[in-house]
C-alpha positions as CSV (number, residue, x, y, z in Angstrom):
1,M,118.4,167.2,131.7
2,K,117.4,165.0,134.6
3,L,117.8,161.6,135.9
4,T,115.2,160.7,137.9
5,G,115.2,158.8,140.9
6,A,111.8,158.8,141.3
7,V,111.0,155.6,139.5
8,T,108.7,152.9,139.7
9,L,108.5,150.9,142.5
10,I,109.4,147.1,142.8
11,V,107.4,145.2,145.5
12,L,109.9,142.5,147.7
13,A,109.3,140.5,150.0
14,V,112.7,141.9,152.3
15,Q,113.0,139.9,155.8
16,P,112.9,141.3,159.1
17,L,116.6,142.2,159.6
18,A,116.9,139.9,162.9
19,A,115.4,137.2,160.9
20,Q,118.3,137.8,158.2
21,T,121.9,135.4,158.3
22,A,124.8,137.4,158.2
23,G,125.3,135.6,154.0
24,Q,122.1,137.5,153.6
25,R,122.7,141.0,154.9
26,A,126.4,140.6,153.1
27,Q,124.4,139.8,150.0
28,R,122.4,143.1,150.2
29,L,125.1,145.6,150.5
30,A,126.7,144.1,147.5
31,G,123.9,144.5,144.9
32,A,122.6,147.0,146.6
33,A,126.7,148.5,145.4
34,L,127.0,147.2,141.9
35,K,122.8,148.8,141.7
36,I,123.4,152.0,142.9
37,V,127.2,152.5,141.1
38,R,125.6,151.6,138.5
39,I,122.8,154.5,138.5
40,E,125.5,157.1,139.2
41,R,127.7,156.0,135.7
42,R,125.0,155.8,133.5
43,A,124.2,159.5,135.6
44,H,127.6,160.5,133.9
45,A,127.5,159.5,130.8
46,A,123.6,161.2,130.3
47,G,125.1,164.1,131.7
48,A,122.5,164.2,134.0
49,E,121.8,164.4,137.9
50,L,120.4,161.9,140.1
51,E,117.4,162.9,142.0
52,G,114.8,161.5,144.1
53,E,115.7,157.6,146.3
54,A,118.3,157.7,143.0
55,R,120.6,160.8,144.9
56,A,119.2,159.5,148.1
57,A,120.7,156.5,147.8
58,D,124.1,157.3,146.1
59,S,125.0,160.1,149.3
60,L,123.7,157.0,151.1
61,F,126.2,154.5,149.9
62,S,129.9,157.4,149.6
63,R,129.0,158.5,153.1
64,M,128.8,154.7,154.4
65,V,132.2,154.1,152.4
66,T,134.0,157.1,152.9
67,S,133.2,157.8,156.6
68,Y,132.6,154.3,158.5
69,E,135.8,151.8,159.2
70,G,135.2,148.8,158.3
71,G,134.7,147.1,161.7
72,R,131.2,149.0,161.3
73,I,129.9,147.2,158.4
74,A,131.6,143.7,159.5
75,E,129.2,144.1,162.7
76,Y,126.6,145.1,160.7
77,V,126.9,141.8,158.2
78,K,127.0,140.4,161.8
79,S,124.6,140.8,163.7
80,G,123.0,144.0,161.9
81,G,123.3,146.0,165.2
82,G,124.9,149.3,166.2
83,E,123.9,152.9,165.0
84,W,125.0,152.7,161.7
85,G,122.6,149.6,160.8
86,A,119.7,151.8,160.8
87,D,121.4,153.8,157.7
88,I,122.6,151.1,156.2
89,E,119.1,149.7,155.9
90,K,117.4,152.9,154.5
91,F,120.0,153.0,151.8
92,L,119.3,149.1,151.1
93,G,115.6,150.1,151.4
94,L,116.4,152.6,149.0
95,T,118.4,150.7,146.4
96,E,115.5,148.3,146.7
97,G,112.5,150.6,145.9
98,L,114.7,152.0,142.7
99,A,113.8,150.2,139.1
100,Q,115.8,147.5,137.9
101,I,119.4,149.0,136.3
102,Q,119.6,147.6,132.9
103,A,122.9,146.0,132.7
104,A,124.0,146.5,128.6
105,G,126.7,148.7,128.0
106,D,128.0,147.3,132.3
107,P,131.4,146.4,131.3
108,A,130.9,144.2,134.8
109,A,127.7,142.9,133.3
110,L,130.5,141.2,131.0
111,L,133.0,140.6,133.3
112,L,130.6,138.5,136.1
113,P,129.2,135.6,134.4
114,L,133.1,134.6,133.1
115,L,134.8,134.7,136.3
116,R,131.4,132.4,137.8
117,E,132.1,130.5,134.8
118,G,135.8,129.1,136.1
119,G,134.3,127.3,138.9
120,Q,137.1,128.1,141.3
121,L,134.8,131.1,143.2
122,S,134.0,130.0,146.7
123,E,130.5,130.1,148.0
124,A,130.7,133.1,149.2
125,G,132.6,134.7,146.3
126,E,129.5,133.4,144.5
127,R,127.2,134.4,146.6
128,L,128.8,138.0,146.5
129,L,130.2,138.9,143.4
130,E,128.1,141.4,142.4
131,G,130.0,143.2,144.9
132,Y,133.6,142.9,143.3
133,G,131.1,144.5,140.2
134,A,131.0,147.5,141.8
135,A,134.7,147.8,142.8
136,F,135.3,146.9,139.5
137,L,133.2,149.6,137.8
138,L,134.2,152.2,140.3
139,V,138.3,151.5,139.2
140,L,137.8,150.8,136.4
141,D,136.3,154.5,135.7
142,G,138.1,156.2,137.9
143,R,135.7,159.3,138.0
144,R,134.6,159.2,141.4
145,E,136.9,160.5,143.8
146,L,140.3,158.5,145.2
147,R,138.4,157.9,148.6
148,L,135.5,156.2,147.3
149,R,137.5,154.1,145.2
150,L,139.6,153.1,148.3
151,G,136.8,153.1,150.7
152,I,134.4,150.7,148.7
153,V,137.8,148.3,148.6
154,E,137.6,148.6,152.4
155,H,134.2,147.9,152.7
156,M,133.6,145.0,150.6
157,L,136.7,143.3,152.1
158,E,135.3,144.3,155.7
159,M,131.5,142.4,154.3
160,G,133.8,139.4,153.1
161,A,133.2,140.2,148.8
162,P,136.0,139.2,146.6
163,V,138.1,141.9,145.9
164,S,142.0,140.2,145.2
165,L,142.5,137.7,142.0
166,G,142.6,135.1,145.0
167,D,139.3,135.4,145.8
168,L,138.4,135.6,142.8
169,G,139.8,131.9,142.2
170,L,142.6,133.5,139.8
171,S,146.6,134.1,140.6
172,R,148.6,136.8,139.8
173,G,151.3,134.5,138.3
174,D,149.1,132.4,136.3
175,T,148.7,135.8,133.8
176,L,147.4,133.8,130.7
177,R,144.6,132.3,132.6
178,V,143.7,135.8,134.3
179,K,143.9,137.1,130.1
180,E,141.4,134.7,128.6
181,I,138.5,136.1,130.9
182,V,140.0,139.8,130.4
183,D,140.1,139.1,126.5
184,R,136.9,137.4,126.6
185,A,135.6,140.4,128.2
186,A,136.8,142.6,125.7
187,S,135.3,140.5,123.0
188,R,132.1,140.7,124.3
189,A,132.7,144.4,125.3
190,R,133.8,145.1,121.4
191,E,130.6,142.8,120.3
192,K,127.9,146.1,121.9
193,G,130.0,148.5,120.7
194,L,131.9,149.4,124.0
195,D,135.1,151.5,124.2
196,Y,136.8,149.1,127.1
197,A,140.4,147.9,125.9
198,T,141.3,144.9,127.2
199,E,144.5,146.5,128.8
200,D,141.6,149.0,130.9
201,I,139.7,145.7,132.1
202,Y,143.0,144.1,133.2
203,L,144.2,147.1,134.8
204,A,141.2,147.6,137.0
205,M,141.8,143.4,138.2
206,I,145.3,144.0,138.7
207,R,144.6,147.6,140.9
208,L,141.8,145.8,142.8
209,D,144.1,143.1,143.8
210,D,146.9,145.2,144.7
211,L,144.2,146.9,147.3
212,A,143.3,143.7,148.8
213,G,146.7,143.1,149.2
214,R,147.5,146.2,151.3
215,F,144.2,146.5,153.3
216,G,143.0,143.2,153.0
217,R,146.9,142.6,154.4
218,Q,146.4,139.6,151.9
219,Q,149.8,140.6,150.5
220,N,153.4,141.8,152.5
221,E,157.2,142.4,151.5
222,G,157.1,138.0,151.7
223,D,155.1,138.0,148.4
224,L,156.4,140.9,146.3
225,A,160.3,139.7,147.1
226,D,158.7,136.0,146.1
227,R,157.4,137.9,143.0
228,L,161.1,139.5,142.3
229,M,163.4,136.4,143.4
230,A,161.0,134.3,140.6
231,T,162.3,136.2,138.1
232,A,165.2,135.8,135.4
233,E,166.6,138.8,136.4
234,F,167.5,138.2,139.8
235,S,168.9,134.9,138.7
236,L,171.5,136.7,136.9
237,I,172.0,139.0,140.4
238,R,171.9,136.3,143.0
239,G,175.3,135.0,143.8
240,K,176.7,138.4,143.8
241,L,173.9,139.6,146.2
242,E,174.5,136.6,148.3
243,K,178.3,137.0,148.7
244,L,177.9,141.5,149.7
245,K,180.2,142.1,152.2
246,P,178.0,143.4,155.5
247,L,176.3,146.8,154.7
248,T,173.8,148.9,156.3
249,L,171.8,150.8,153.3
250,C,169.6,153.7,153.8
251,F,166.6,154.4,152.3
252,F,165.4,158.1,152.2
253,G,162.9,160.1,151.1
254,D,158.9,160.8,151.1
255,S,156.0,158.5,150.9
256,Q,157.3,157.1,147.5
257,T,159.7,155.1,150.1
258,D,158.3,155.6,153.6
259,N,156.5,151.7,153.6
260,R,153.4,153.4,155.3
261,H,151.5,154.4,152.3
262,W,148.7,152.0,151.0
263,S,149.4,152.4,147.3
264,S,151.2,148.7,147.4
265,P,151.3,145.9,149.8
266,A,155.1,147.2,150.8
267,H,157.5,150.1,149.3
268,Y,160.5,148.8,147.7
269,P,163.3,149.6,150.3
270,K,161.1,147.0,152.5
271,I,161.1,144.0,149.3
272,I,164.7,145.0,149.1
273,E,165.2,143.9,153.2
274,E,162.9,140.8,152.8
275,V,165.3,139.7,150.6
276,F,168.4,140.5,152.2
277,R,166.8,138.4,154.9
278,R,166.5,135.6,153.2
279,I,169.8,135.6,150.9
280,N,171.9,137.7,153.5
281,P,171.1,138.6,156.0
282,T,175.0,140.3,156.9
283,V,173.1,143.4,155.1
284,K,170.6,145.6,157.1
285,V,167.8,148.3,156.2
286,V,167.3,151.8,157.2
287,N,164.2,153.0,155.9
288,A,164.3,157.2,155.9
289,G,161.4,157.6,154.3
290,I,158.6,160.0,155.5
291,G,155.2,160.6,153.7
292,G,154.3,164.2,152.8
293,D,158.6,165.2,153.3
294,D,159.7,167.9,151.0
295,S,164.1,168.1,150.4
296,R,163.7,170.8,153.4
297,E,162.6,168.4,155.5
298,G,164.5,165.5,154.6
299,L,168.0,168.2,155.3
300,A,166.6,168.6,158.9
301,R,165.8,165.5,159.7
302,I,169.2,164.2,158.3
303,E,171.0,163.4,161.8
304,K,168.4,161.6,163.5
305,D,166.8,159.5,161.0
306,V,169.7,158.7,158.8
307,L,173.3,159.5,159.8
308,F,172.8,158.1,163.2
309,S,172.5,154.4,161.4
310,R,176.1,155.0,160.3
311,P,175.2,154.0,156.6
312,D,177.5,152.2,154.1
313,Y,174.9,153.2,151.2
314,C,172.0,156.0,151.9
315,F,169.5,155.9,148.5
316,V,168.4,159.5,148.2
317,L,164.6,159.8,146.6
318,F,163.1,163.6,146.9
319,G,161.4,165.6,144.4
320,G,157.2,165.0,144.1
321,N,156.7,166.9,147.1
322,D,159.2,169.6,146.3
323,C,157.8,170.0,143.0
324,A,154.6,170.2,143.7
325,Y,152.0,174.0,143.7
326,W,149.8,173.1,146.4
327,G,147.6,175.4,145.1
328,S,149.9,178.5,145.2
329,D,151.7,180.3,142.1
330,H,154.9,178.4,143.0
331,P,156.4,175.0,143.9
332,A,157.1,174.1,148.0
333,V,160.9,174.0,146.7
334,Q,162.1,176.1,143.9
335,P,164.5,174.5,141.9
336,E,168.0,176.2,142.6
337,K,167.0,175.4,146.6
338,F,166.1,171.7,145.8
339,R,169.7,171.4,143.9
340,A,170.7,173.7,147.7
341,N,169.4,171.0,149.6
342,L,170.4,167.6,148.3
343,D,173.7,169.5,147.5
344,E,174.1,169.6,151.7
345,I,172.1,166.4,151.8
346,T,175.3,164.9,149.6
347,A,178.2,167.0,151.1
348,R,176.6,165.0,154.9
349,L,176.4,161.5,153.7
350,A,180.1,161.7,152.2
351,A,181.8,163.6,155.2
352,A,180.4,160.9,157.2
353,G,182.0,157.7,155.3
354,C,178.5,157.2,153.3
355,R,178.2,156.8,149.7
356,P,175.0,159.0,148.7
357,V,173.6,157.6,145.3
358,L,171.0,159.9,143.8
359,L,167.6,158.6,141.9
360,T,165.8,161.0,140.0
361,Y,162.4,161.3,140.4
362,P,159.3,159.9,137.9
363,Q,156.3,161.8,136.1
364,A,153.8,161.1,137.9
365,P,150.3,161.9,135.7
366,D,148.5,163.0,138.0
367,F,151.6,165.9,138.8
368,G,149.8,169.1,136.7
369,A,152.4,170.8,133.7
370,A,153.7,173.1,136.0
371,E,154.5,170.3,138.4
372,H,155.8,168.0,135.6
373,E,158.1,171.0,134.2
374,T,159.4,171.8,137.5
375,L,160.5,168.0,138.6
376,R,162.5,167.9,135.2
377,Q,164.3,171.2,136.1
378,M,164.9,169.4,139.8
379,N,166.3,166.2,138.0
380,R,168.6,168.4,135.9
381,M,169.8,170.0,139.1
382,L,170.3,166.7,140.5
383,S,172.2,165.6,137.7
384,L,174.3,168.8,138.9
385,V,174.5,167.4,142.3
386,R,175.8,164.5,141.1
387,D,178.8,165.8,138.6
388,A,179.9,168.1,141.8
389,H,180.2,165.3,144.5
390,G,180.5,161.9,142.5
391,T,177.7,160.5,143.9
392,G,176.2,156.7,143.6
393,W,173.3,157.5,140.0
394,I,170.3,155.7,138.8
395,D,168.2,157.7,136.4
396,M,164.7,155.9,138.0
397,A,162.3,158.5,136.7
398,R,163.7,157.1,132.8
399,E,163.2,153.5,133.8
400,I,159.9,154.3,135.2
401,D,158.4,156.9,132.8
402,G,159.3,154.7,129.8
403,R,156.5,152.2,130.8
404,D,153.0,152.5,130.1
405,S,151.9,154.8,133.3
406,R,149.0,152.5,134.9
407,R,151.0,149.7,135.4
408,M,153.4,152.0,136.8
409,Y,150.9,153.8,139.4
410,A,148.5,153.5,141.7
411,V,144.4,154.0,141.4
412,D,145.3,157.5,142.9
413,A,147.9,158.3,139.5
414,I,150.7,159.9,141.8
415,H,152.2,156.9,144.1
416,L,153.6,153.8,142.5
417,S,152.4,150.5,142.1
418,P,153.7,146.9,143.7
419,D,154.9,146.5,140.3
420,A,157.2,150.4,140.2
421,H,157.9,149.1,143.2
422,L,159.4,145.8,142.2
423,L,161.0,147.5,139.4
424,M,163.4,149.6,142.0
425,A,163.9,147.0,143.9
426,R,165.3,145.2,141.1
427,I,167.8,148.0,139.6
428,I,168.6,149.2,143.6
429,L,170.0,145.7,144.1
430,G,171.1,145.7,140.7
431,Y,173.1,148.0,141.4
432,L,175.1,147.0,144.4
433,T,176.0,143.7,142.5
434,D,177.9,146.4,140.1
435,N,179.3,148.5,142.5
436,P,182.9,146.6,143.7
437,G,182.9,148.4,146.8
438,A,180.4,146.6,148.4
439,L,181.4,142.9,147.3
440,G,183.2,141.1,149.5
441,P,186.7,139.2,149.4
């Protein structure tokens, strides 16, 4: 079965490129993006392939979103210039030649009118709301490759379309208002016989907000620290944190620790650093996380990245890359070797006068069955290292795995979300307040 792109042409009076304003160019892009995502979704649901103009437009859209640097989109919107402008104009021309896409059965068509009704959108946000709809659909379904789901967020941010809750005139802190809109959208979906739960729609909006925070630099460690410090749990430990003696805390791990990854505006060590900057600047933070590292690579760099800073505490989180099979028939690091590596890391930290604190590694939803089982073994091995050395211990896997994985993980279902990093930061801060050795006189 084929979904043909050879559809009835619509004759549109499109202004010449030179005569279009930046706002008009951006609006055309936003509308075309939503149209082509809807075509692709309809084809997928029908088990069909795209042909003709639809296939050509979909191919150009993917290349535009995943290959063009954001500045190129911004330059097109601003002036229509640049060699990539011809590709964008071709994409726009193809989508203008496609038949009107029926919005029935489309959750974005149920949500966007509700966002408009709120009256909180800026003029640009109102004009470019279809761009939000395109990004929303890609993140909601999660079928398209990760590169496209990430790329469309950068694409929309560069052209000025709304992506974050703030762009929509909403606030992450005003959960009731966001949930009210989402509940109404989900109710309309049920009336139309669509299988979209309230939580599905809500999480798609939250994930877009997360990505806008990082890619659009709309959020940072300060914003996440604000969220953490506003909680009742933090209020219970704040006094003790303010009384901690001067300390150096080191965080040693992979991309879940490394603050450079796109999955959160700030990772848990950076949030902790910001909290101490505000309430107790005598506590220093060293981030020794490097994305992609396994325990072997961590051990190889422990001297220059960890011991050199002479930390008082070192929180150690390895396992996600150790358990990975990377397409082979065995994990990158066997469980027994993982134990040996962590045993050596722990011994070297202790010998340097540092208190090691071992963290179990959570089970990412996108890990395969073999990785899940290997990681379970590695976490058991970690407990043996703990028992042998009497280290500090935080069962972070239990804390995260016991919660809704859609809230705890970013759109790739591997890396932790801002909510998970906030949880980790709170747990580690609580650990410090429970440890008498960290408290001042």
